[in-house]
C-alpha positions as CSV (number, residue, x, y, z in Angstrom):
1,M,0.4,-10.5,-5.0
2,K,-2.2,-12.7,-6.5
3,I,-6.0,-12.9,-6.2
4,L,-7.9,-16.1,-7.1
5,N,-11.5,-15.3,-7.9
6,K,-14.4,-17.3,-9.3
7,E,-16.3,-15.4,-12.0
8,N,-19.3,-16.9,-13.8
9,D,-18.2,-20.3,-12.3
10,I,-14.8,-19.9,-13.9
11,N,-11.6,-19.7,-11.9
12,V,-9.7,-16.4,-12.6
13,L,-6.3,-15.4,-11.3
14,Y,-5.1,-11.8,-11.0
15,I,-1.3,-11.6,-10.6
16,Q,1.0,-8.6,-10.3
17,K,3.7,-8.2,-13.0
18,E,6.4,-7.9,-10.3
19,D,5.9,-11.4,-9.1
20,L,6.4,-12.7,-12.6
21,L,9.6,-10.7,-12.9
22,I,10.9,-12.5,-9.8
23,I,10.0,-15.9,-11.3
24,K,12.0,-14.8,-14.3
25,E,14.9,-13.7,-12.1
26,K,14.9,-17.1,-10.4
27,F,14.6,-19.4,-13.4
28,E,15.6,-17.3,-16.4
29,T,13.6,-19.7,-18.7
30,V,9.8,-19.2,-18.1
31,P,6.6,-20.0,-20.1
32,D,5.8,-17.8,-23.1
33,F,2.8,-16.2,-21.3
34,I,5.0,-14.9,-18.6
35,E,7.6,-13.5,-21.1
36,E,4.7,-11.7,-22.8
37,I,3.6,-10.1,-19.6
38,I,7.0,-9.1,-18.3
39,T,8.0,-7.5,-21.6
40,S,4.7,-5.5,-21.7
41,K,4.4,-1.8,-20.8
42,L,2.4,-2.6,-17.6
43,N,3.7,-1.1,-14.4
44,D,5.3,-3.7,-12.0
45,N,2.4,-3.4,-9.5
46,D,-0.4,-3.8,-12.1
47,F,-2.6,-6.9,-12.0
48,V,-2.9,-9.2,-15.0
49,K,-5.9,-11.3,-15.5
50,I,-5.3,-15.0,-16.3
51,T,-8.1,-17.5,-17.1
52,S,-6.1,-20.5,-18.5
53,E,-6.3,-23.4,-16.0
54,G,-2.8,-24.5,-16.9
55,Q,-1.3,-21.0,-16.5
56,I,-3.2,-20.6,-13.2
57,G,-1.8,-23.9,-12.0
58,Y,1.7,-23.0,-12.9
59,I,1.6,-19.7,-11.0
60,N,0.0,-21.4,-8.0
61,L,3.2,-23.6,-7.7
62,F,5.0,-20.6,-6.3
63,K,3.7,-20.6,-2.7
64,W,5.7,-17.5,-1.8
65,I,3.4,-15.3,-3.9
66,V,1.1,-13.5,-1.4
67,D,-2.6,-14.4,-1.7
68,Y,-4.6,-11.3,-1.1
69,K,-7.7,-13.1,0.2
70,K,-5.6,-15.0,2.7
71,Y,-4.4,-11.8,4.4
72,Q,-7.3,-9.4,3.7
73,N,-8.4,-9.6,7.3
74,I,-5.0,-9.6,8.9
75,T,-4.7,-8.3,12.4
76,T,-2.0,-6.0,13.9
77,I,-0.7,-8.9,16.1
78,D,-0.5,-11.3,13.1
79,Y,1.3,-8.7,10.9
80,N,3.9,-7.9,13.6
81,K,4.6,-11.6,14.1
82,L,5.2,-12.0,10.4
83,F,7.4,-9.0,10.3
84,Q,9.6,-10.4,13.2
85,E,9.9,-13.6,11.3
86,Y,10.8,-11.7,8.1
87,S,13.5,-9.7,10.0
88,R,15.1,-12.9,11.3
89,N,15.2,-14.5,7.9
90,I,16.5,-11.5,6.2
91,S,19.4,-11.2,8.7
92,K,20.3,-14.8,7.9
93,I,20.3,-14.2,4.2
94,D,22.3,-11.0,4.6
95,Q,24.9,-13.1,6.4
96,E,24.9,-15.7,3.6
97,I,25.5,-12.9,1.1
98,F,28.3,-11.4,3.2
99,L,30.0,-14.8,3.4
100,G,29.6,-15.4,-0.3
101,R,27.5,-18.5,0.1
102,N,25.3,-19.1,-3.0
103,A,25.2,-15.3,-3.5
104,N,22.9,-15.3,-6.5
105,D,20.4,-17.7,-4.9
106,S,20.5,-15.7,-1.7
107,I,19.8,-12.4,-3.5
108,V,16.8,-13.9,-5.2
109,K,15.6,-15.4,-1.9
110,K,15.9,-11.9,-0.3
111,H,14.0,-10.4,-3.1
112,I,11.2,-12.9,-2.6
113,L,10.9,-12.4,1.1
114,T,11.0,-8.6,0.7
115,K,8.2,-8.7,-1.9
116,K,6.2,-11.0,0.4
117,I,6.3,-8.8,3.5
118,K,5.8,-5.7,1.3
119,D,2.6,-7.1,-0.1
120,I,1.3,-8.2,3.3
121,Y,2.1,-4.7,4.6
122,A,0.2,-3.2,1.6
123,I,-2.8,-5.4,2.4
124,Y,-2.7,-4.3,6.1
125,Q,-2.5,-0.6,5.1
126,H,-5.4,-1.2,2.6
127,R,-7.5,-2.5,5.5
128,Y,-6.6,0.0,8.2
129,A,-5.4,3.2,6.5
130,N,-6.2,5.3,3.5
131,N,-3.4,3.7,1.4
132,K,-5.4,1.6,-1.0
133,I,-4.2,-1.2,-3.3
134,N,-5.4,-0.7,-6.9
135,L,-7.4,-4.0,-6.9
136,P,-9.3,-5.2,-9.9
137,F,-13.0,-4.3,-9.8
138,V,-14.9,-7.6,-9.8
139,I,-17.5,-9.2,-7.6
140,D,-16.0,-11.4,-4.9
141,Y,-18.4,-14.4,-4.7
142,D,-16.6,-15.7,-1.6
143,K,-18.3,-12.8,0.2
144,E,-21.9,-12.8,1.1
145,A,-24.4,-10.8,-0.9
146,Y,-27.3,-9.1,0.9
147,K,-30.8,-8.3,-0.1
148,V,-32.6,-5.2,1.2
149,N,-36.4,-4.7,0.7
150,C,-37.7,-1.2,0.5
151,N,-40.8,0.4,-1.1
152,D,-41.7,-2.6,-3.1
153,N,-38.2,-2.9,-4.5
154,T,-35.5,-5.5,-3.6
155,Y,-32.0,-4.3,-3.8
156,I,-29.0,-6.7,-4.0
157,I,-25.8,-5.5,-2.4
158,K,-22.7,-7.4,-3.8
159,Q,-19.3,-7.1,-2.2
160,T,-16.2,-6.7,-4.4
161,L,-12.6,-7.7,-3.8
162,S,-12.1,-4.5,-1.8
163,N,-14.0,-4.3,1.5
164,D,-14.6,-0.6,0.8
165,T,-16.5,-1.0,-2.5
166,I,-19.9,-2.5,-3.2
167,L,-22.2,-2.9,-6.2
168,I,-25.9,-2.4,-5.9
169,E,-28.6,-3.7,-8.3
170,K,-32.3,-4.1,-8.3
171,D,-33.4,-7.7,-8.1
172,N,-35.5,-7.1,-11.3
173,K,-32.5,-5.5,-13.1
174,E,-34.3,-2.2,-13.6
175,I,-32.6,1.2,-13.7
176,I,-31.3,2.3,-10.3
177,N,-30.9,6.0,-9.4
178,N,-30.0,8.4,-6.6
179,N,-33.5,8.1,-5.0
180,D,-32.9,4.4,-4.6
181,L,-29.5,4.9,-3.1
182,D,-30.8,7.3,-0.5
183,R,-32.2,4.2,1.2
184,I,-28.8,2.4,1.2
185,T,-27.2,4.3,4.0
186,I,-23.6,4.5,5.3
187,S,-24.7,3.0,8.6
188,M,-26.2,0.0,6.7
189,F,-22.9,-0.5,4.9
190,N,-20.9,-0.2,8.2
191,A,-23.2,-3.0,9.6
192,I,-22.4,-5.2,6.6
193,I,-18.7,-4.7,6.7
194,N,-18.4,-5.2,10.5
195,R,-20.7,-8.2,10.6
196,K,-18.0,-10.7,10.0
197,S,-14.9,-8.6,10.8
198,N,-12.8,-8.5,14.0
199,I,-12.5,-4.7,13.7
200,N,-15.1,-2.0,13.8
201,K,-14.6,0.3,10.8
202,D,-16.5,3.5,10.5
203,Y,-17.1,5.1,7.1
204,D,-18.4,8.6,6.9
205,D,-18.5,9.4,3.1
206,Y,-18.7,7.7,-0.2
207,N,-18.0,8.1,-4.0
208,L,-20.8,7.0,-6.4
209,S,-20.8,6.0,-10.0
210,F,-23.1,4.0,-12.4
211,N,-22.5,1.5,-15.1
212,D,-23.3,2.5,-18.7
213,N,-27.0,1.5,-18.6
214,N,-27.6,2.6,-15.0
215,T,-28.6,-0.9,-13.8
216,S,-25.7,-1.0,-11.3
217,A,-24.4,1.5,-8.9
218,I,-20.9,1.3,-7.6
219,I,-20.2,2.8,-4.2
220,T,-16.8,3.2,-2.7
221,F,-17.0,4.2,1.0
222,I,-14.4,6.5,2.5
223,Q,-12.9,6.5,5.9
224,N,-11.7,10.1,6.2
225,K,-9.9,9.5,9.5
226,K,-6.9,7.2,9.5
227,D,-7.4,4.3,11.7
228,N,-5.1,4.2,14.8
229,E,-4.3,0.6,14.2
230,S,-2.1,1.5,11.2
231,S,0.4,3.1,13.5
232,K,0.9,0.0,15.6
233,V,2.9,-2.0,13.1
234,K,6.6,-2.0,12.2
235,Q,7.1,-0.5,8.8
236,I,9.5,-1.9,6.1
């Protein structure tokens, strides 16, 4: 899985180590930066941050790597269609392997397809259930920021890669505290999340933390009840 994000007007790519392992499996000879990552002690599902335009361009050549932002609002109908397509393609590949046709290429092809549907399923579960992907914590500038005026203060609500997590700052960059956050209610956050979404998600609790100098508050909202949507898809 990959995530392309713009940070301080610079393109940044986050890529899971496992995708780079598959590239290595397919081509054997890969650029040095990939060799360094795949030989590191990172877990296979960990994200690696890449800022080099050349390295980002190289990884983007592999169209099979799932783009998180492309699927972050996936519906149940869309997922089930993709799963059916995946099942048909896997059946064909299994037949190729059984008949001994390009066995090594077919095995890699199967690995790629399986990783792809696994990642899409993980994104679906991240959206509808309590099974969260360990996404990098960064502001997603593709998502709209919101301003809230209250008691002579202006609060800026910034959305992160995860729809469940926001960052709150004062417009004047002053210290923010619990008294300020009492005014940023769960119902307000529900309204923000559901404003441009095709589902209605209800949060009923949250976890709170602050940055080192207390100028930013990080709130991760919690949906304690598992959404019924997550039971409507075919699991891998």
